[in-house]
Wavefront OBJ file of the C-alpha trace (Angstrom):
o trace
v -120.414 -72.977 149.286
v -123.849 -71.712 148.428
v -124.552 -70.605 144.857
v -125.380 -66.941 144.391
v -129.078 -66.231 143.982
v -130.037 -64.672 140.701
v -133.603 -63.853 141.689
v -134.629 -60.908 143.846
v -135.066 -61.465 147.567
v -138.547 -62.454 148.604
v -140.675 -59.704 150.106
v -142.974 -62.263 151.765
v -144.338 -60.868 154.999
v -143.115 -57.342 154.300
v -145.398 -54.367 153.784
v -146.151 -53.446 150.218
v -144.353 -50.379 148.926
v -146.180 -47.539 147.209
v -144.477 -48.564 143.953
v -145.772 -52.133 144.290
v -149.290 -50.862 145.002
v -149.062 -48.504 142.023
v -147.929 -51.324 139.698
v -150.746 -53.556 140.902
v -153.347 -50.786 140.683
v -152.198 -49.901 137.168
v -152.526 -53.513 136.027
v -155.958 -53.764 137.677
v -157.121 -50.549 135.982
v -155.980 -51.909 132.596
v -157.945 -55.142 133.164
v -160.975 -53.112 134.207
v -160.770 -51.016 131.021
v -160.461 -54.171 128.908
v -163.396 -55.772 130.691
v -165.520 -52.639 130.245
v -164.655 -52.482 126.543
v -165.343 -56.182 126.034
v -161.717 -56.894 125.121
v -160.391 -60.305 126.157
v -157.529 -60.477 128.636
v -155.889 -63.122 130.763
v -155.687 -62.466 134.504
v -153.004 -65.157 134.733
v -150.889 -63.360 132.109
v -151.269 -60.043 133.954
v -150.159 -61.652 137.223
v -147.205 -63.330 135.486
v -146.147 -60.040 133.923
v -146.162 -58.372 137.344
v -144.222 -61.257 138.895
v -141.654 -61.086 136.096
v -141.306 -57.331 136.615
v -142.083 -54.912 139.430
v -143.460 -57.565 141.814
v -140.714 -60.148 141.315
v -140.276 -60.489 145.075
v -143.953 -61.334 145.650
v -145.839 -64.595 145.222
v -148.665 -65.239 142.775
v -151.041 -65.618 145.709
v -149.962 -62.259 147.168
v -150.605 -60.471 143.855
v -154.010 -62.112 143.447
v -154.902 -61.216 147.045
v -153.899 -57.594 146.376
v -156.186 -57.560 143.327
v -159.004 -58.744 145.616
v -158.166 -55.904 148.018
v -158.461 -53.464 145.124
v -161.850 -54.980 144.301
v -162.904 -54.308 147.912
v -161.914 -50.635 147.678
v -163.872 -50.233 144.436
v -166.845 -52.245 145.642
v -167.098 -50.089 148.774
v -167.463 -47.101 146.441
v -170.077 -48.836 144.270
v -167.643 -48.963 141.346
v -167.230 -51.915 138.982
v -164.613 -54.550 139.728
v -162.684 -57.047 137.634
v -164.668 -60.278 137.456
v -162.937 -63.106 139.268
v -161.263 -60.983 141.941
v -163.745 -61.254 144.812
v -163.576 -58.256 147.145
v -161.586 -59.127 150.270
v -161.546 -56.786 153.257
v -158.666 -55.985 155.561
v -156.952 -53.463 153.317
v -154.480 -51.331 155.255
v -155.742 -47.763 155.625
v -152.625 -46.402 153.911
v -153.131 -48.768 150.980
v -156.877 -48.030 150.733
v -156.099 -44.344 150.320
v -153.428 -44.971 147.684
v -155.620 -47.417 145.750
v -158.490 -44.934 145.845
v -156.257 -42.170 144.459
v -154.815 -44.387 141.731
v -157.911 -46.272 140.579
v -160.928 -44.287 141.675
v -159.374 -41.036 140.470
v -158.598 -42.663 137.116
v -162.103 -44.105 136.781
v -163.628 -40.683 137.383
v -161.655 -39.398 134.401
v -162.812 -42.218 132.108
v -166.077 -43.823 131.174
v -165.522 -46.672 133.641
v -167.592 -45.900 136.693
v -170.750 -46.797 138.499
v -173.739 -47.779 136.409
v -176.244 -44.935 136.093
v -179.386 -45.537 138.159
l 1 2 3 4 5 6 7 8 9 10 11 12 13 14 15 16 17 18 19 20 21 22 23 24 25 26 27 28 29 30 31 32 33 34 35 36 37 38 39 40 41 42 43 44 45 46 47 48 49 50 51 52 53 54 55 56 57 58 59 60 61 62 63 64 65 66 67 68 69 70 71 72 73 74 75 76 77 78 79 80 81 82 83 84 85 86 87 88 89 90 91 92 93 94 95 96 97 98 99 100 101 102 103 104 105 106 107 108 109 110 111 112 113 114 115 116 117
């Protein structure tokens, strides 16, 4: 007999839900605010917190890749990104729109935005 699993089922290979995108975008926005304010933070701790919570069915690599997708959305809009999450393309159109609403909309309401020219 196989022992019962106590961890959530893996979501590897499955599309990200809006809730997963929102959790990731929220964590990214918090890191961006900390970076902008000069407050130290640990990207590894943020990823671990997500994996221990709302993204428990995802891998560390998947979360880090999603952060890089968020960087791509922001970079395409000439907005600052979290250092260390290189912008990676190939963001699903649906996810680009959601990320833009969650992060870009929030950055427009704060002092985190493009550098004045």
